[in-house]
C-alpha positions as CSV (number, residue, x, y, z in Angstrom):
1,M,0.0,0.0,0.0
2,H,1.4,3.3,-1.1
3,V,0.8,6.2,1.5
4,Q,3.4,8.5,0.0
5,P,1.7,11.7,-1.3
6,L,1.2,11.6,-5.0
7,T,3.0,14.5,-6.6
8,M,4.6,15.3,-10.0
9,V,7.8,13.6,-8.8
10,T,6.3,10.5,-7.4
11,A,4.0,10.1,-10.5
12,V,7.2,9.8,-12.6
13,T,9.3,7.8,-10.1
14,T,6.8,5.4,-8.9
15,W,6.5,1.9,-10.5
16,T,5.0,-1.3,-9.3
17,P,5.4,-4.8,-10.6
18,D,2.1,-6.2,-11.9
19,A,2.7,-9.9,-12.6
20,V,-0.8,-10.4,-14.2
21,S,-0.5,-7.5,-16.8
22,L,3.1,-8.4,-17.6
23,V,2.3,-12.0,-18.2
24,L,-0.8,-11.1,-20.3
25,A,1.2,-8.4,-22.4
26,I,4.1,-11.0,-22.9
27,A,1.7,-13.7,-24.0
28,L,-0.4,-11.6,-26.3
29,G,2.7,-10.0,-27.8
30,A,4.5,-13.3,-28.3
31,G,1.4,-14.8,-30.1
32,Y,1.0,-11.7,-32.3
33,L,4.7,-11.9,-33.3
34,W,4.5,-15.5,-34.0
35,A,1.6,-14.8,-36.5
36,L,3.5,-11.9,-38.0
37,R,6.4,-14.1,-39.0
38,R,3.9,-16.5,-40.8
39,V,2.1,-13.6,-42.7
40,P,4.4,-11.5,-44.6
41,G,3.4,-8.2,-45.8
42,W,1.2,-7.4,-42.7
43,P,0.3,-3.7,-42.2
44,L,2.7,-2.0,-40.0
45,A,-0.2,0.3,-38.7
46,R,-2.1,-2.8,-37.5
47,S,1.0,-3.9,-35.5
48,A,1.6,-0.5,-34.1
49,A,-2.0,-0.3,-33.0
50,F,-1.9,-3.7,-31.3
51,F,1.5,-3.3,-29.4
52,G,1.5,0.7,-28.9
53,V,-2.1,1.5,-28.1
54,G,-3.3,-2.0,-27.0
55,L,-0.5,-3.6,-24.9
56,G,1.3,-0.2,-24.2
57,S,-1.7,1.4,-22.6
58,M,-2.6,-1.6,-20.6
59,L,1.1,-1.6,-19.1
60,L,0.9,2.2,-18.7
61,V,-2.0,1.7,-16.2
62,S,-0.7,-1.2,-14.6
63,V,3.1,-0.9,-13.6
64,T,3.2,2.9,-13.5
65,F,1.9,5.2,-10.6
66,V,-1.6,4.5,-11.8
67,G,-1.1,0.8,-10.7
68,A,0.4,1.9,-7.6
69,Y,-2.2,4.3,-6.5
70,D,-5.2,2.6,-8.1
71,D,-6.4,1.4,-4.6
72,V,-5.6,4.8,-2.9
73,L,-7.3,7.5,-5.0
74,F,-10.7,7.1,-6.7
75,W,-9.7,9.2,-9.7
76,V,-6.6,7.1,-10.3
77,R,-8.8,4.0,-10.5
78,A,-11.0,5.8,-12.9
79,V,-8.3,6.5,-15.2
80,Q,-7.5,2.9,-15.1
81,V,-11.1,1.8,-15.7
82,I,-11.4,4.0,-18.8
83,V,-8.2,2.8,-20.3
84,L,-8.7,-0.8,-19.8
85,L,-12.3,-0.6,-21.0
86,M,-11.9,1.9,-23.9
87,I,-8.4,2.4,-24.9
88,T,-6.6,-1.0,-24.5
89,P,-9.3,-2.9,-26.3
90,F,-9.6,-0.4,-29.1
91,G,-5.9,-0.8,-29.9
92,L,-6.0,-4.6,-29.8
93,A,-9.0,-4.6,-32.0
94,M,-7.5,-2.3,-34.5
95,G,-4.6,-4.6,-34.7
96,A,-7.0,-7.2,-36.3
97,P,-5.5,-10.1,-34.3
98,L,-8.2,-12.6,-35.3
99,T,-7.5,-11.9,-39.1
100,L,-3.8,-12.3,-38.5
101,L,-4.4,-15.5,-36.6
102,R,-6.5,-16.9,-39.3
103,E,-3.9,-16.1,-41.9
104,A,-1.2,-17.7,-39.8
105,C,-3.2,-20.8,-38.9
106,E,-3.1,-23.9,-41.1
107,N,-6.5,-25.1,-40.0
108,K,-8.7,-22.1,-40.9
109,A,-11.9,-24.1,-40.9
110,K,-11.8,-24.7,-37.2
111,L,-11.3,-21.0,-36.5
112,D,-14.0,-20.1,-38.9
113,R,-16.4,-22.4,-37.1
114,V,-15.8,-20.6,-33.8
115,L,-16.1,-17.1,-35.3
116,N,-19.4,-18.1,-37.1
117,G,-20.8,-19.9,-34.0
118,K,-23.8,-19.0,-31.9
119,V,-21.8,-17.2,-29.2
120,A,-20.0,-15.0,-31.9
121,H,-23.5,-14.3,-33.3
122,L,-24.8,-13.1,-30.0
123,L,-21.8,-11.0,-28.9
124,T,-21.4,-9.3,-32.2
125,Y,-25.0,-8.3,-32.3
126,P,-24.7,-4.4,-32.0
127,P,-27.1,-3.8,-29.0
128,I,-25.6,-6.8,-27.0
129,G,-22.1,-5.4,-27.0
130,S,-23.2,-1.9,-26.2
131,V,-25.5,-3.0,-23.3
132,I,-22.6,-5.0,-21.6
133,L,-20.1,-2.3,-22.1
134,L,-22.4,0.4,-20.7
135,A,-23.7,-1.8,-17.8
136,T,-20.1,-2.7,-16.6
137,P,-19.2,0.7,-14.9
138,W,-22.6,1.0,-13.5
139,L,-22.3,-2.4,-11.9
140,L,-18.7,-1.7,-10.9
141,Y,-19.5,1.5,-8.9
142,F,-23.0,0.9,-7.6
143,T,-22.6,-2.7,-6.3
144,G,-20.3,-4.2,-3.9
145,W,-17.8,-5.0,-6.7
146,Y,-15.8,-1.9,-6.6
147,E,-14.9,-2.1,-2.9
148,A,-14.3,-5.9,-3.3
149,I,-11.6,-5.2,-5.9
150,L,-10.0,-2.7,-3.5
151,R,-9.7,-5.3,-0.8
152,N,-8.9,-8.3,-2.8
153,G,-5.8,-8.3,-5.2
154,G,-7.0,-11.6,-6.9
155,L,-10.4,-10.1,-7.7
156,D,-8.7,-6.9,-8.8
157,A,-6.5,-8.7,-11.3
158,L,-9.5,-10.7,-12.7
159,S,-11.7,-7.4,-12.9
160,R,-9.1,-5.6,-14.8
161,L,-8.7,-8.7,-17.3
162,A,-12.5,-8.6,-17.6
163,L,-12.6,-5.1,-18.5
164,V,-10.2,-5.6,-21.3
165,V,-12.2,-8.7,-22.6
166,I,-15.5,-6.9,-22.4
167,G,-14.0,-3.8,-24.3
168,F,-12.4,-6.0,-26.9
169,V,-15.7,-8.0,-27.6
170,Y,-17.3,-4.4,-28.0
171,F,-14.8,-3.2,-30.5
172,Y,-14.5,-6.4,-32.4
173,G,-18.1,-6.2,-33.1
174,R,-18.5,-2.5,-33.8
175,L,-15.2,-2.0,-36.0
176,Q,-15.9,-5.2,-38.0
177,I,-12.3,-5.4,-38.9
178,D,-11.8,-9.2,-38.1
179,P,-14.0,-11.9,-39.6
180,M,-17.5,-11.8,-38.1
181,P,-20.7,-14.1,-38.5
182,R,-22.4,-11.1,-40.0
183,K,-21.6,-7.6,-41.1
184,Y,-23.7,-4.6,-40.1
185,P,-23.9,-1.0,-41.6
186,H,-21.4,1.2,-40.1
187,L,-24.1,3.9,-39.6
188,I,-25.7,1.5,-37.0
189,A,-22.5,1.8,-35.0
190,V,-22.3,5.5,-35.3
191,A,-25.9,5.9,-34.2
192,I,-25.4,3.7,-31.1
193,T,-22.3,5.5,-30.2
194,F,-24.1,8.8,-29.9
195,V,-26.8,7.0,-27.6
196,E,-23.9,5.7,-25.5
197,V,-22.7,9.2,-24.8
198,V,-25.8,9.9,-22.8
199,F,-25.2,6.9,-20.6
200,D,-21.6,8.0,-20.1
201,A,-22.8,11.4,-19.0
202,G,-25.4,9.9,-16.7
203,L,-22.7,7.9,-14.9
204,G,-20.5,10.9,-14.4
205,L,-23.4,13.0,-13.2
206,V,-24.6,10.6,-10.6
207,L,-21.1,10.1,-9.2
208,W,-20.5,13.8,-9.2
209,L,-23.9,15.1,-7.8
210,G,-25.2,12.0,-6.0
211,P,-25.0,11.7,-2.3
212,L,-23.2,8.4,-2.3
213,V,-19.4,8.2,-1.7
214,V,-18.5,4.9,-3.3
215,A,-16.3,2.6,-1.0
216,A,-16.4,5.3,1.8
217,A,-15.6,2.9,4.6
218,Y,-12.4,1.6,2.7
219,Y,-11.1,4.9,1.8
220,T,-11.7,6.3,5.4
221,A,-9.9,3.4,6.8
222,L,-6.8,4.3,4.8
223,G,-6.3,7.4,6.9
224,R,-4.9,9.3,3.9
225,T,-4.0,12.9,5.0
226,W,-2.9,14.3,1.7
227,G,-4.7,14.9,-1.5
228,P,-8.5,15.7,-2.1
229,S,-11.1,14.7,0.2
230,L,-13.2,11.6,-0.4
231,R,-15.9,13.7,-1.8
232,M,-13.6,15.9,-4.0
233,D,-11.7,12.7,-5.1
234,Q,-14.9,11.2,-6.4
235,I,-15.9,14.4,-8.2
236,I,-12.6,14.3,-10.1
237,G,-13.1,10.6,-10.8
238,A,-16.4,11.3,-12.0
239,G,-15.0,14.0,-14.6
240,V,-12.4,11.4,-15.7
241,L,-15.1,8.9,-16.4
242,W,-17.4,11.4,-18.1
243,I,-14.9,13.5,-20.0
244,G,-12.3,10.8,-20.5
245,G,-14.8,8.3,-21.8
246,D,-16.0,10.8,-24.4
247,L,-12.4,11.6,-25.4
248,A,-11.5,7.9,-25.6
249,G,-14.3,7.3,-28.0
250,L,-13.2,9.8,-30.6
251,P,-10.5,7.6,-32.2
252,F,-13.2,4.9,-32.5
253,L,-15.5,7.4,-34.2
254,A,-12.7,8.5,-36.4
255,A,-11.9,4.8,-37.4
256,L,-15.7,4.1,-38.0
257,F,-16.0,7.1,-40.4
258,R,-12.8,6.1,-42.1
259,R,-14.1,2.5,-42.7
260,M,-17.5,4.0,-44.0
261,I,-15.6,6.1,-46.5
262,S,-13.4,3.1,-47.4
263,D,-16.4,0.7,-47.8
264,D,-18.2,3.3,-49.9
265,A,-15.2,3.6,-52.3
266,K,-15.0,-0.1,-52.5
267,D,-18.7,-0.4,-53.2
268,A,-18.6,2.4,-56.0
269,A,-15.6,0.6,-57.6
270,K,-17.4,-2.7,-57.6
271,V,-20.5,-1.1,-59.2
272,D,-18.3,0.8,-61.9
273,Q,-16.6,-2.7,-62.7
274,Q,-20.0,-4.4,-63.0
275,L,-21.2,-1.7,-65.4
276,D,-18.1,-1.9,-67.5
277,E,-18.5,-5.7,-67.8
278,A,-22.2,-5.3,-68.7
279,E,-21.3,-2.8,-71.3
280,E,-18.6,-5.2,-72.7
281,V,-21.1,-8.1,-72.9
282,Q,-23.6,-5.9,-74.5
283,A,-21.1,-4.7,-77.1
284,E,-20.1,-8.4,-77.9
285,E,-23.7,-9.5,-78.2
286,E,-24.9,-6.7,-80.4
287,P,-24.6,-7.5,-84.2
288,T,-22.2,-5.8,-86.4
289,R,-23.8,-2.8,-88.3
290,L,-22.6,-1.2,-91.5
291,W,-21.5,2.3,-91.2
292,W,-24.4,3.9,-93.0
293,E,-26.8,2.2,-90.5
294,T,-25.4,4.3,-87.6
295,N,-26.2,7.5,-89.7
296,P,-29.8,8.7,-88.8
297,E,-30.4,10.2,-92.4
298,L,-29.1,7.4,-94.4
299,S,-30.6,4.7,-92.3
300,E,-34.1,6.4,-92.7
301,R,-33.6,6.7,-96.5
302,F,-32.8,3.0,-96.9
303,R,-35.5,2.1,-94.5
304,R,-38.1,3.9,-96.8
305,S,-36.7,2.4,-99.9
């Protein structure tokens, strides 16, 4: 337990070993690298998103001061929750790991059966992923779950892993980069995203203006004599969850609009190709005509005669 005041200096110099995050990062990174060696020409941007944004952000909030003070300050834990639920999974999903795995695997049929199974159908249905993602922070803060993870290190580690998994399932189904049982129009994802903003704001407002101080007994027992009061600490955390959640969603929206533009361009090119093929077929089927038959005046004269 760190009781040293959190300052600019301690924020930079404080590090904490987090075995679960380190093992997970090494396992995922090693698996991705193994697949990269078997799939030449894989886009560098995908790898950068997976390692830099995905695994990098997860380690950033696990082994730095965020991981050291996540059980001391409410707002620090709020930063960790937003990153693990929104930023880390987004980076992992942008890395298209399932597509890479499929390209690297010899037995693609087995993976395809999993990705087209009933569970995948259910989890990738747009409202399902959104409900799970939106319900998670509400359940975290307004049940005994939050205080339990503060008191139990094992449950804390499992909960952080659960946040990453929930977020990945959400972005996997919304970005539609990896193979899916069924594709949905990106406009549906955009519309749902704007609805989700309301629920994010609601969570922040309730934590900010509501009378409940989450895990008050735990934080009081810490005896912390520095930093914000319990109430102010929660207000700051509410702002992090509200504003931070909206800011974390901006790259997701940008990726959605980019995919919409890309898909529209591909559809337009496909339509143009089909029209060109149709014109070629029509030209081949049309009988050869003499030059004077294409002249309106001459063709009319010969027709009369």
